[in-house]
C-alpha positions in Angstrom: -7.8 24.2 -46.1 -10.7 21.8 -47.0 -11.7 20.9 -50.5 -14.3 23.6 -51.1 -12.0 26.3 -49.7 -9.3 25.2 -52.1 -11.7 25.5 -55.0 -12.9 28.9 -53.9 -9.4 30.1 -53.5 -8.4 29.0 -57.0 -6.9 31.9 -59.0 -6.3 30.2 -62.4 -9.0 27.8 -63.8 -9.2 25.8 -66.9 -12.7 24.9 -68.1 -13.1 22.2 -70.7 -16.6 21.8 -72.4 -17.3 18.7 -74.3 -19.2 18.3 -77.6 -22.2 16.6 -76.1 -22.4 19.3 -73.5 -22.5 22.0 -76.1 -25.0 20.3 -78.3 -28.6 19.4 -78.4 -29.7 15.8 -79.2 -30.1 16.8 -82.9 -26.6 18.3 -83.1 -27.5 22.0 -82.8 -25.9 24.4 -80.4 -27.5 24.2 -76.9 -27.8 28.0 -76.8 -29.3 28.5 -73.3 -26.8 26.0 -71.8 -23.8 27.7 -73.4 -25.0 31.1 -72.4 -25.2 29.7 -68.8 -21.6 28.6 -69.0 -20.5 32.0 -70.3 -22.5 33.9 -67.6 -20.8 31.7 -64.9 -17.4 32.2 -66.4 -17.9 35.9 -66.5 -18.9 35.9 -62.9 -15.7 34.0 -61.9 -13.7 36.5 -64.0 -15.3 39.4 -62.2 -14.0 37.8 -58.9 -10.5 38.3 -60.2 -9.9 34.8 -61.5 -8.1 33.9 -64.7 -10.0 31.6 -67.0 -8.9 29.4 -69.9 -11.5 27.7 -71.9 -11.0 24.4 -73.9 -13.9 23.9 -76.3 -15.0 21.0 -78.4 -17.7 21.1 -81.0 -16.1 22.4 -84.2 -16.5 19.1 -86.2 -20.0 18.5 -85.0 -21.3 22.0 -85.7 -19.5 22.1 -89.1 -21.2 18.8 -90.0 -24.6 20.2 -89.0 -23.9 23.3 -91.1 -22.9 21.2 -94.1 -25.7 18.8 -93.6 -23.4 15.8 -93.1 -25.1 13.3 -90.7 -21.8 11.6 -89.7 -18.5 12.6 -91.2 -16.4 9.5 -91.8 -13.2 10.3 -93.6 -10.3 12.4 -92.2 -10.7 14.9 -95.0 -14.5 15.4 -94.3 -13.8 15.8 -90.6 -11.2 18.4 -91.4 -13.6 20.3 -93.6 -16.3 20.2 -91.0 -13.8 21.5 -88.4 -12.9 24.5 -90.5 -16.6 25.4 -91.0 -17.6 24.7 -87.4 -14.7 26.5 -85.8 -15.6 29.7 -87.4 -19.2 29.4 -86.3 -18.1 28.4 -82.7 -15.7 31.4 -82.3 -18.2 33.9 -83.7 -20.7 32.7 -81.2 -18.2 32.9 -78.2 -16.9 36.3 -79.2 -20.4 37.8 -79.5 -21.6 36.2 -76.2 -18.6 37.3 -74.1 -18.7 40.8 -75.6 -22.0 41.3 -73.8 -20.0 41.0 -70.6 -17.3 43.3 -71.9 -14.9 40.3 -72.0 -12.3 39.9 -74.7 -11.6 36.4 -76.0 -8.8 35.0 -78.2 -8.9 31.9 -80.4 -6.0 29.5 -79.9 -5.8 26.4 -82.2 -3.2 23.8 -81.2 -1.7 20.5 -82.5 0.3 18.0 -80.5 3.5 19.4 -82.1 3.0 22.5 -80.0 3.6 20.4 -76.9 6.1 17.9 -78.4 8.9 20.5 -79.0 10.0 22.3 -75.9 10.8 25.6 -77.6 7.2 25.7 -79.1 5.8 24.6 -75.7 7.6 27.4 -73.9 6.5 29.9 -76.6 2.9 28.8 -76.3 3.1 29.1 -72.5 4.4 32.7 -72.8 1.7 33.7 -75.3 -1.1 32.3 -73.1 0.3 34.0 -70.0 0.5 37.3 -71.9 -3.2 37.0 -73.0 -4.2 36.3 -69.4 -2.2 39.4 -68.2 -4.4 41.5 -70.6 -7.5 40.1 -69.0 -8.3 38.0 -72.1 -10.0 34.6 -72.0 -8.1 32.2 -74.3 -10.5 29.8 -76.0 -8.5 26.8 -77.1 -9.4 23.9 -79.4 -7.5 21.2 -81.2 -6.7 22.3 -84.7 -8.8 19.5 -86.3 -8.4 21.0 -89.8 -4.7 20.2 -89.9 -4.4 17.5 -87.2 -4.3 13.8 -88.2 -6.9 11.9 -86.2 -5.8 8.8 -84.3 -6.6 5.5 -85.8 -5.4 2.0 -85.3 -2.4 2.7 -87.6 -1.6 6.1 -86.0 0.8 6.3 -83.1 0.8 10.1 -82.6 0.1 13.5 -84.1 -3.3 14.0 -82.6 -4.6 14.6 -79.1 -7.5 12.3 -80.0 -9.7 14.4 -77.7 -9.8 17.7 -75.8 -9.5 16.0 -72.4 -5.8 15.4 -72.9 -5.4 18.9 -74.4 -7.1 20.5 -71.4 -4.8 18.7 -68.9 -1.7 19.7 -70.9 -2.8 23.3 -70.9 -3.7 23.2 -67.2 -0.3 21.6 -66.4 1.7 24.0 -68.6 0.1 27.1 -67.1 0.3 25.7 -63.5 -3.5 26.3 -63.1 -5.1 25.5 -59.8 -8.2 23.7 -61.1 -9.2 21.8 -64.2 -13.0 21.6 -64.7 -14.2 19.0 -67.3 -17.9 19.4 -68.2 -19.4 16.3 -69.7 -22.7 14.5 -70.1 -22.5 12.5 -66.8 -22.6 13.6 -63.2 -19.1 12.6 -62.5 -17.1 9.4 -61.9 -19.2 6.4 -60.9 -18.2 3.0 -59.4 -19.7 1.5 -62.6 -20.9 2.7 -66.0 -24.2 4.5 -65.2 -25.4 4.0 -68.7 -25.4 0.3 -68.2 -26.0 0.0 -64.4 -28.8 2.2 -62.9 -27.5 1.3 -59.4 -24.0 2.8 -60.1 -23.0 5.2 -57.3 -21.3 8.6 -57.8 -17.8 8.9 -56.3 -17.7 12.5 -54.8 -14.0 12.6 -53.9 -11.0 10.8 -55.3 -8.0 11.2 -53.1 -5.6 9.1 -55.3 -6.0 7.8 -58.8 -5.2 4.1 -58.3 -5.5 1.3 -60.9 -8.9 0.6 -59.5 -10.0 4.2 -60.3 -8.5 4.0 -63.7 -10.5 0.8 -64.4 -13.7 2.8 -64.0 -13.1 4.5 -67.4 -15.6 3.8 -70.1 -15.9 4.8 -73.8 -17.4 8.0 -75.2 -21.1 8.4 -75.9 -22.3 9.2 -79.4 -20.9 12.5 -80.7 -17.8 12.6 -78.5 -14.3 11.3 -78.9 -13.2 10.9 -75.3 -15.0 9.1 -72.6 -14.5 8.6 -68.9 -11.1 6.9 -69.5 -9.6 10.1 -71.0 -11.1 12.2 -68.3 -9.5 10.1 -65.6 -6.2 10.4 -67.5 -6.6 14.2 -67.7 -7.4 14.3 -63.9 -4.1 12.3 -63.3 -2.1 15.0 -65.1 -3.9 17.7 -63.3 -3.4 16.2 -59.8 0.3 15.4 -60.5 0.7 19.0 -61.4 -0.4 20.1 -58.0 -3.9 21.1 -58.8 -7.5 19.7 -58.4 -9.7 18.3 -61.2 -13.5 18.3 -61.3 -15.6 16.2 -63.6 -19.2 17.3 -63.6 -22.4 17.3 -65.7 -22.5 20.3 -68.0 -26.3 20.1 -68.4 -26.9 21.0 -64.7 -28.0 24.6 -64.3 -25.3 27.1 -63.1 -22.9 24.1 -62.9 -19.7 26.2 -63.1 -20.8 28.6 -60.3 -22.0 25.7 -58.2 -18.6 23.9 -58.5 -16.9 26.9 -56.9 -19.5 27.4 -54.2 -20.1 25.4 -51.0 -22.1 22.7 -52.8 -20.7 19.2 -53.3 -21.3 18.5 -57.0 -19.5 16.2 -59.5 -16.3 14.3 -58.7 -13.3 16.2 -57.2 -9.8 14.7 -57.7 -7.4 15.9 -55.0 -3.8 17.0 -55.7 -1.0 14.5 -55.3 2.5 14.8 -56.6 3.6 18.3 -57.7 6.2 17.9 -60.4 8.2 20.9 -61.5 7.4 22.4 -64.9 10.2 20.7 -66.8 9.4 17.3 -65.3 5.8 17.7 -66.1 6.7 18.4 -69.7 8.8 15.3 -69.9 6.1 13.2 -68.3 3.0 14.4 -70.1 3.5 17.0 -72.8 5.5 15.1 -75.3 5.3 12.2 -77.8 8.1 9.7 -77.4 10.8 9.7 -80.0 12.3 6.4 -79.2 13.2 4.0 -76.4 16.2 2.8 -74.4 16.2 -0.7 -72.9 18.1 -1.0 -69.6 19.4 -3.9 -67.4 18.2 -4.7 -63.9 21.2 -2.9 -62.3 20.3 0.3 -64.0 16.6 -0.1 -63.1 17.5 -0.4 -59.4 19.7 2.7 -59.7 17.0 4.7 -61.2 14.7 3.7 -58.4 17.2 5.4 -56.1 17.1 8.6 -58.1 20.3 7.9 -60.0 21.2 9.0 -63.6 21.1 6.5 -66.4 24.7 5.7 -67.3 25.8 4.0 -70.6 26.9 0.8 -68.8 23.2 0.1 -67.9 21.9 0.4 -71.4 21.2 -2.8 -73.4 19.5 -1.6 -76.6 18.5 1.7 -78.3 15.2 1.7 -80.3 14.2 4.1 -83.1 16.0 7.3 -84.0 16.1 10.4 -81.8 18.1 13.6 -81.3 19.7 15.1 -78.3 17.1 16.6 -75.9 14.3 14.4 -77.3 12.1 12.5 -74.8 12.4 8.7 -74.8 10.8 5.8 -73.1 13.0 3.8 -70.7 12.1 0.1 -70.9 13.0 -3.1 -69.1 14.1 -6.1 -71.1 10.5 -7.5 -71.0 9.2 -4.3 -72.7 7.6 -2.7 -69.6 8.1 1.1 -69.4 9.5 2.2 -66.1 10.5 5.8 -66.8 10.7 8.6 -69.4 13.6 10.9 -69.8 15.2 13.6 -72.0 18.4 12.3 -73.6 21.8 14.0 -73.6 22.9 12.2 -76.7 21.4 11.2 -80.1 20.3 7.7 -80.9 23.4 7.2 -83.1 25.7 8.1 -80.2 23.7 6.1 -77.7 24.1 3.0 -79.8 27.9 3.4 -79.8 27.8 3.8 -76.0 25.7 0.7 -75.1 27.3 -1.1 -72.2 30.3 1.3 -72.0 31.8 3.1 -69.1 31.3 6.9 -68.8 35.0 7.6 -69.0 35.0 6.0 -72.5 32.4 8.4 -73.9 34.8 11.0 -75.5 37.0 8.4 -76.9 34.1 6.6 -78.6 32.0 9.4 -80.0 34.6 12.3 -80.1 32.9 14.5 -77.5 31.4 14.3 -74.0 28.6 16.5 -72.8 27.6 14.4 -69.8 28.6 11.3 -68.0 25.0 10.0 -68.3 22.8 9.1 -71.2 20.0 10.8 -69.2 20.7 12.8 -66.0 18.5 12.1 -63.0 16.8 15.6 -63.0 15.5 14.7 -66.5 14.0 11.3 -65.6 10.4 10.7 -64.5 9.6 7.2 -63.1 6.3 5.9 -64.5 
């Protein structure tokens, strides 16, 4: 099956629409463009496809409504998001209703992906909505989220590119479409180099491809860097990713036609659902530093035993996801731990047959079993 056949055969599709794609230059809703997206999405749905939308724009539209040229503080952004989200959903509901399509609002924070029970509950709810023929319209809950800053390590997606890839991965979708304000991935920043060339197909996301990421344009929070990261999650989940220019007429329909448009990222590794969650859908609770022997064992798909552990960093509970580090600080894997940080500290450098004697119980021989380890 060639690339275009794979896109046409897709059954479950996630479409992410960025702020600059939804807006005119003066910050108003780009009504004709948005109606074009909705018409294309309705057409795909009539073909029997399941659609999940990820939408940006709440903060920007709220700021326009409140006449705030550029919201600076977290509190102002949160207030703008509350106003703008209501406006955004009212518009989507009214527009899709003209095609007899029911939509649902889903607002998420990173906590909904960090904790496995909440993650599985979210996945079940979204699957149920899709079974009823509903299009979930998802946005980050900017009103309660804490935006990333230099001092903040977690608690915000930072942008909807990451959110779209986590939704795509969690729902095992076939294709992630990211609509933005450039034609796709270029071999250089097209805003700075008019001779930059579009890359139509990416077979593998290499360090050279990752280096082509650039910062967001005015109004957005992502940029090509976060879109490449989202494509990496999508392709490692067994699906395709497409980055394309949302200002192009009928762009969604054209992506799923015979036309070559945008940049298509081809599937690579297909991790199972639990391993995808460990790799991508969590914030790390702590870290375990290992010795060279343990590193070589992990490379051969072994479990992480206590004897290979040198140090335990931060506090975490059983079943939390932690980073696995070499002594020089390089991350080589992530995994879901079988023991709390307090127990792990007591077991550093010990043999597995000493576990029960040292901590009073023994759930596993390994600190992290091999099925719960993802090499990075």
